[in-house]
Each structure stands twice: as structure tokens, then as C-alpha cells.
One Martini backbone bead per residue (centre of mass of N, CA, C, O) as a GRO file, in nm:
protein
  245
    1MET     BB    1  -3.518  -8.067  -9.805
    2LEU     BB    2  -3.745  -8.282  -9.660
    3VAL     BB    3  -3.837  -8.189  -9.318
    4ALA     BB    4  -3.953  -8.232  -9.001
    5LEU     BB    5  -4.056  -7.963  -8.788
    6ASP     BB    6  -4.070  -7.784  -8.517
    7GLU     BB    7  -4.108  -7.483  -8.349
    8ASN     BB    8  -3.781  -7.517  -8.264
    9GLY     BB    9  -3.630  -7.662  -8.523
   10LYS     BB   10  -3.688  -7.958  -8.474
   11GLU     BB   11  -3.723  -8.266  -8.514
   12HIS     BB   12  -4.016  -8.419  -8.456
   13ASN     BB   13  -3.917  -8.724  -8.549
   14PRO     BB   14  -3.670  -8.957  -8.549
   15ASP     BB   15  -3.854  -9.161  -8.735
   16GLY     BB   16  -4.061  -9.016  -8.868
   17HIS     BB   17  -4.251  -9.062  -9.158
   18PRO     BB   18  -4.368  -9.325  -9.353
   19ASN     BB   19  -4.443  -9.093  -9.606
   20ILE     BB   20  -4.146  -8.968  -9.559
   21ILE     BB   21  -3.852  -8.898  -9.649
   22LYS     BB   22  -3.541  -8.950  -9.514
   23LEU     BB   23  -3.307  -8.750  -9.332
   24PHE     BB   24  -2.973  -8.819  -9.215
   25GLY     BB   25  -2.773  -8.615  -9.383
   26VAL     BB   26  -2.491  -8.375  -9.421
   27ILE     BB   27  -2.222  -8.303  -9.651
   28THR     BB   28  -2.003  -8.002  -9.653
   29ARG     BB   29  -1.670  -8.077  -9.674
   30SER     BB   30  -1.724  -8.166  -9.960
   31ARG     BB   31  -1.655  -8.253 -10.314
   32PRO     BB   32  -1.934  -8.290 -10.335
   33ARG     BB   33  -2.205  -8.239 -10.185
   34CYS     BB   34  -2.400  -8.434  -9.943
   35ILE     BB   35  -2.695  -8.646  -9.924
   36LEU     BB   36  -2.862  -8.844  -9.677
   37LEU     BB   37  -3.094  -9.093  -9.773
   38GLU     BB   38  -3.346  -9.276  -9.808
   39TYR     BB   39  -3.402  -9.584  -9.948
   40ALA     BB   40  -3.569  -9.651 -10.274
   41ALA     BB   41  -3.586  -9.936 -10.459
   42LYS     BB   42  -3.834  -9.858 -10.681
   43GLY     BB   43  -3.844  -9.564 -10.702
   44ASP     BB   44  -4.037  -9.372 -10.898
   45LEU     BB   45  -4.366  -9.333 -10.983
   46LEU     BB   46  -4.350  -9.241 -11.276
   47GLN     BB   47  -4.188  -9.485 -11.387
   48LEU     BB   48  -4.387  -9.703 -11.298
   49LEU     BB   49  -4.622  -9.606 -11.472
   50LYS     BB   50  -4.472  -9.625 -11.755
   51GLN     BB   51  -4.420  -9.954 -11.727
   52GLN     BB   52  -4.700 -10.025 -11.786
   53THR     BB   53  -4.928 -10.247 -11.980
   54LYS     BB   54  -5.247 -10.249 -11.923
   55ASN     BB   55  -5.406 -10.530 -11.888
   56ASN     BB   56  -5.523 -10.431 -11.586
   57VAL     BB   57  -5.653 -10.145 -11.501
   58ALA     BB   58  -5.807 -10.182 -11.233
   59CYS     BB   59  -5.578 -10.315 -11.075
   60LEU     BB   60  -5.369 -10.091 -11.117
   61GLN     BB   61  -5.530  -9.856 -10.996
   62GLY     BB   62  -5.562  -9.982 -10.718
   63SER     BB   63  -5.260 -10.003 -10.657
   64PHE     BB   64  -5.186  -9.693 -10.700
   65LEU     BB   65  -5.390  -9.579 -10.489
   66ARG     BB   66  -5.231  -9.666 -10.248
   67TYR     BB   67  -5.019  -9.442 -10.285
   68ALA     BB   68  -5.216  -9.204 -10.257
   69VAL     BB   69  -5.285  -9.260  -9.965
   70HIS     BB   70  -5.002  -9.216  -9.856
   71ILE     BB   71  -4.978  -8.914  -9.950
   72SER     BB   72  -5.216  -8.808  -9.786
   73ARG     BB   73  -5.063  -8.858  -9.517
   74ALA     BB   74  -4.831  -8.669  -9.569
   75LEU     BB   75  -5.011  -8.413  -9.597
   76LYS     BB   76  -5.130  -8.431  -9.315
   77GLU     BB   77  -4.861  -8.383  -9.170
   78LEU     BB   78  -4.788  -8.111  -9.302
   79ARG     BB   79  -5.040  -7.964  -9.206
   80ARG     BB   80  -4.988  -7.995  -8.903
   81LEU     BB   81  -4.697  -7.836  -8.949
   82ARG     BB   82  -4.726  -7.608  -9.165
   83ILE     BB   83  -4.636  -7.738  -9.452
   84ALA     BB   84  -4.520  -7.660  -9.773
   85HIS     BB   85  -4.409  -7.816 -10.054
   86GLY     BB   86  -4.465  -7.722 -10.392
   87ASP     BB   87  -4.412  -8.043 -10.546
   88VAL     BB   88  -4.655  -8.230 -10.612
   89ALA     BB   89  -4.555  -8.546 -10.760
   90ALA     BB   90  -4.466  -8.837 -10.906
   91ARG     BB   91  -4.152  -8.764 -10.916
   92ASN     BB   92  -4.180  -8.713 -10.575
   93VAL     BB   93  -4.228  -9.029 -10.552
   94LEU     BB   94  -4.130  -9.294 -10.346
   95ILE     BB   95  -4.049  -9.651 -10.350
   96SER     BB   96  -4.021  -9.898 -10.152
   97GLY     BB   97  -3.943 -10.229 -10.097
   98ASP     BB   98  -4.234 -10.244  -9.919
   99ASP     BB   99  -4.448 -10.060 -10.078
  100VAL     BB  100  -4.396  -9.749  -9.999
  101ALA     BB  101  -4.500  -9.429 -10.009
  102LYS     BB  102  -4.281  -9.131 -10.056
  103LEU     BB  103  -4.224  -8.810  -9.989
  104SER     BB  104  -4.044  -8.576 -10.176
  105ASP     BB  105  -3.772  -8.322 -10.306
  106PHE     BB  106  -3.647  -8.339 -10.646
  107GLY     BB  107  -3.728  -8.160 -10.888
  108LEU     BB  108  -3.476  -7.943 -10.905
  109ALA     BB  109  -3.262  -8.186 -10.974
  110HIS     BB  110  -3.339  -8.182 -11.246
  111ASP     BB  111  -3.323  -8.147 -11.596
  112VAL     BB  112  -3.506  -7.871 -11.670
  113TYR     BB  113  -3.398  -7.791 -11.969
  114THR     BB  114  -3.513  -8.084 -12.115
  115THR     BB  115  -3.808  -8.009 -12.028
  116SER     BB  116  -4.174  -7.945 -11.964
  117THR     BB  117  -4.205  -7.926 -11.653
  118TYR     BB  118  -4.005  -7.682 -11.630
  119ILE     BB  119  -4.095  -7.333 -11.642
  120SER     BB  120  -4.072  -7.025 -11.723
  121SER     BB  121  -4.246  -6.754 -11.590
  122GLY     BB  122  -4.166  -6.450 -11.679
  123LYS     BB  123  -4.127  -6.286 -11.412
  124ASN     BB  124  -3.959  -6.002 -11.393
  125ASP     BB  125  -3.728  -6.127 -11.580
  126ALA     BB  126  -3.707  -6.401 -11.442
  127GLU     BB  127  -3.539  -6.716 -11.400
  128GLU     BB  128  -3.818  -6.914 -11.329
  129LEU     BB  129  -3.856  -7.248 -11.242
  130LEU     BB  130  -4.172  -7.418 -11.292
  131PRO     BB  131  -4.451  -7.641 -11.217
  132LEU     BB  132  -4.716  -7.527 -11.363
  133LYS     BB  133  -4.920  -7.787 -11.407
  134TRP     BB  134  -4.917  -7.826 -11.070
  135MET     BB  135  -5.030  -7.552 -11.010
  136ALA     BB  136  -5.205  -7.335 -10.858
  137LEU     BB  137  -5.366  -7.059 -10.938
  138GLU     BB  138  -5.256  -6.878 -10.702
  139SER     BB  139  -4.954  -6.956 -10.751
  140LEU     BB  140  -4.928  -6.840 -11.038
  141GLU     BB  141  -4.993  -6.538 -10.933
  142THR     BB  142  -4.801  -6.531 -10.641
  143ARG     BB  143  -4.585  -6.762 -10.552
  144LYS     BB  144  -4.764  -6.915 -10.341
  145PHE     BB  145  -4.755  -7.167 -10.082
  146THR     BB  146  -4.982  -7.423  -9.969
  147CYS     BB  147  -5.178  -7.670  -9.857
  148GLU     BB  148  -5.393  -7.607 -10.078
  149SER     BB  149  -5.196  -7.619 -10.322
  150ASP     BB  150  -5.118  -7.915 -10.272
  151THR     BB  151  -5.396  -8.028 -10.340
  152TRP     BB  152  -5.391  -7.959 -10.634
  153SER     BB  153  -5.136  -8.124 -10.703
  154PHE     BB  154  -5.259  -8.393 -10.613
  155GLY     BB  155  -5.465  -8.403 -10.843
  156VAL     BB  156  -5.245  -8.436 -11.061
  157LEU     BB  157  -5.133  -8.698 -10.952
  158LEU     BB  158  -5.393  -8.857 -11.000
  159TRP     BB  159  -5.385  -8.817 -11.303
  160GLU     BB  160  -5.119  -8.968 -11.349
  161ILE     BB  161  -5.225  -9.239 -11.254
  162ALA     BB  162  -5.469  -9.264 -11.457
  163ALA     BB  163  -5.243  -9.205 -11.707
  164PHE     BB  164  -4.971  -9.353 -11.667
  165GLY     BB  165  -4.758  -9.090 -11.686
  166GLU     BB  166  -4.863  -8.872 -11.829
  167GLU     BB  167  -4.864  -8.561 -11.957
  168PRO     BB  168  -4.999  -8.286 -11.887
  169ASP     BB  169  -5.285  -8.127 -12.063
  170TYR     BB  170  -5.398  -7.821 -12.215
  171GLN     BB  171  -5.550  -7.823 -12.498
  172HIS     BB  172  -5.297  -7.987 -12.618
  173GLU     BB  173  -5.085  -7.840 -12.427
  174PHE     BB  174  -4.753  -7.866 -12.289
  175ARG     BB  175  -4.630  -7.563 -12.343
  176LEU     BB  176  -4.697  -7.322 -12.110
  177SER     BB  177  -4.760  -7.028 -12.016
  178CYS     BB  178  -4.854  -6.863 -11.748
  179PRO     BB  179  -5.076  -6.676 -11.868
  180ARG     BB  180  -5.218  -6.900 -12.029
  181LEU     BB  181  -5.293  -7.084 -11.789
  182VAL     BB  182  -5.453  -6.882 -11.625
  183GLY     BB  183  -5.669  -6.833 -11.842
  184ILE     BB  184  -5.775  -7.124 -11.857
  185LEU     BB  185  -5.853  -7.154 -11.553
  186ARG     BB  186  -6.045  -6.904 -11.536
  187GLN     BB  187  -6.248  -7.053 -11.747
  188GLY     BB  188  -6.262  -7.365 -11.609
  189TYR     BB  189  -6.035  -7.530 -11.702
  190ARG     BB  190  -5.943  -7.879 -11.705
  191LEU     BB  191  -5.840  -8.171 -11.675
  192GLN     BB  192  -5.903  -8.446 -11.837
  193LYS     BB  193  -6.032  -8.746 -11.849
  194PRO     BB  194  -5.901  -9.032 -11.848
  195THR     BB  195  -5.877  -9.321 -11.978
  196GLU     BB  196  -6.056  -9.533 -11.766
  197CYS     BB  197  -6.155  -9.337 -11.561
  198PRO     BB  198  -6.321  -9.307 -11.292
  199ASP     BB  199  -6.557  -9.093 -11.186
  200ARG     BB  200  -6.482  -9.088 -10.884
  201LEU     BB  201  -6.187  -9.004 -10.925
  202TYR     BB  202  -6.240  -8.743 -11.088
  203ASP     BB  203  -6.395  -8.602 -10.860
  204VAL     BB  204  -6.152  -8.575 -10.676
  205MET     BB  205  -5.981  -8.402 -10.856
  206LYS     BB  206  -6.183  -8.162 -10.890
  207SER     BB  207  -6.184  -8.089 -10.585
  208CYS     BB  208  -5.876  -7.990 -10.599
  209TRP     BB  209  -5.960  -7.759 -10.844
  210GLN     BB  210  -6.066  -7.539 -10.685
  211GLU     BB  211  -6.051  -7.201 -10.675
  212ASP     BB  212  -6.118  -7.226 -10.380
  213PRO     BB  213  -5.912  -7.325 -10.135
  214SER     BB  214  -6.132  -7.379  -9.900
  215ALA     BB  215  -6.292  -7.605 -10.089
  216ARG     BB  216  -6.085  -7.802 -10.046
  217PRO     BB  217  -5.979  -8.090  -9.948
  218GLU     BB  218  -5.860  -8.260  -9.701
  219PRO     BB  219  -5.647  -8.516  -9.645
  220ALA     BB  220  -5.844  -8.692  -9.478
  221GLU     BB  221  -6.064  -8.695  -9.697
  222LEU     BB  222  -5.891  -8.814  -9.922
  223GLU     BB  223  -5.824  -9.079  -9.789
  224LYS     BB  224  -6.113  -9.186  -9.778
  225LYS     BB  225  -6.194  -9.158 -10.078
  226LEU     BB  226  -5.958  -9.336 -10.190
  227THR     BB  227  -6.022  -9.592 -10.039
  228ASP     BB  228  -6.305  -9.628 -10.159
  229CYS     BB  229  -6.217  -9.621 -10.456
  230ARG     BB  230  -6.027  -9.861 -10.451
  231ASP     BB  231  -6.241 -10.075 -10.355
  232GLU     BB  232  -6.424 -10.032 -10.606
  233ILE     BB  233  -6.223 -10.106 -10.832
  234ASP     BB  234  -6.096 -10.336 -10.614
  235PRO     BB  235  -6.260 -10.560 -10.416
  236LEU     BB  236  -5.999 -10.757 -10.351
  237PHE     BB  237  -5.875 -10.548 -10.193
  238VAL     BB  238  -5.701 -10.502  -9.920
  239ILE     BB  239  -5.754 -10.341  -9.642
  240GLU     BB  240  -5.573 -10.085  -9.518
  241LYS     BB  241  -5.401  -9.995  -9.256
  242VAL     BB  242  -5.332  -9.749  -9.059
  243THR     BB  243  -5.058  -9.594  -8.976
  244THR     BB  244  -4.877  -9.592  -8.681
  245LEU     BB  245  -4.677  -9.349  -8.516
   0.00000   0.00000   0.00000
């Protein structure tokens, strides 16, 4: 589970970060073992996206981009701590009762054998299930995750928001092998702009998917761009103050 630690292996802040789900404790002496986590009353972002009726797309996109701003702050904190998440996606974002998005790390707890989200990498004949369509090009090739590869995944999360929870597809293929996806990305192909997605928002996504990891924007830059984008999509949206830790 995701928890912020300092260089001495201790939790960085007893109050945690407002945009990272809190881990309160672990019970190891019982069966099954239990993990005590912060409760997020509104559930995960992916399900919230899928439940929308899309009556007012601009208003909805502005509202959900607020959550994207929250997650950019979580990534900024992880970058400061030099922690790579490795599975940034809408399914791993939880929404609290007071409407705050919090990054969690539940992907591998899902029933991965019944969906096309986690696919066997087929590398070295090992049964390694990975969220291939959310992974950066270099991570697909090396199985290494960095803060820069998290930025790529964050771009896919933005695509999920703009597509209201649709499953990402490359060239209309939903279940791609790792070599096939690497080949597509090496050719310069990226996820296409969702219907009614503003050009400015799609530009932010594409900046996250640059082949050179060092060319991708840092979380602080993403936070600013997304805040500006949100206010442009929905001018009546009240500008949110940055949470002070």
C-alpha cells in the first residue's frame, strides 16, 4: 500500500498528504490479514466517471478536472519524496465525502484475470500482470517505474476523465500484447482525442506522452496547466486554493 516515508524509513507526516489515501495500520495476526485505510465515501473515480449522463459535458469536465488537479498535487509530493507509484489510473483514485481526490494503490487487488486492464507481459515466460495501456514506453521495455513514467500514466488518467471512464484503446484494440503496444508507441501513435475533449486538455495529455521522459512536464507544471484548463472549460468554476500542508 502507498504510504509516504522519509529517508529514515519513518512516515513523513503523521497527518499525511491531503491527496494521498492514509494508511492507519495493518493487522497481521488474524486471518485474513487486514489493512486499515482512510475511508473514501464516494468510491473510486473510474466508477464516478462511468455513472455520468453527460448532459452538460463542459461542466462535468470542469468538475472532474478538479480531481485531476488534486492528483497532480499527490504526484508532486511523491516526486519530492522520490517515490514512483507505478499504477496511476482512475481506478486508483478515491474520492472522499468532502469531494477531495486521493491517490491510492489498489490496482493489483482487483480481479485482474477477468478484465483487460491487467495483461500478462509475456516476458521471460513469467506470468506478470501489468496495466500495459497505462504504462510509459520505457516502462514497457524495462519494467522500471519512475516519477517520469508516472507522468505518462497521469496523461492516460486525463484521457479517462475526458472519455468519461471509457477503456483506453490503441488503433481500436483493447487487449494488446506488450510487444504490439511497444511497436505502436514507437511509431508515434498515441491515444486519440476523446469526443468533445478540448484541444487544450488534449495538448496536456500529449505532453505527458513524450518519448523522452525528461521532456515530460513536472507535476507542478501540470497542476498549473490543468487549473487554467479547468477555468477555461467552465469559467464559472470557483478557483480552488492550493491546500496548505
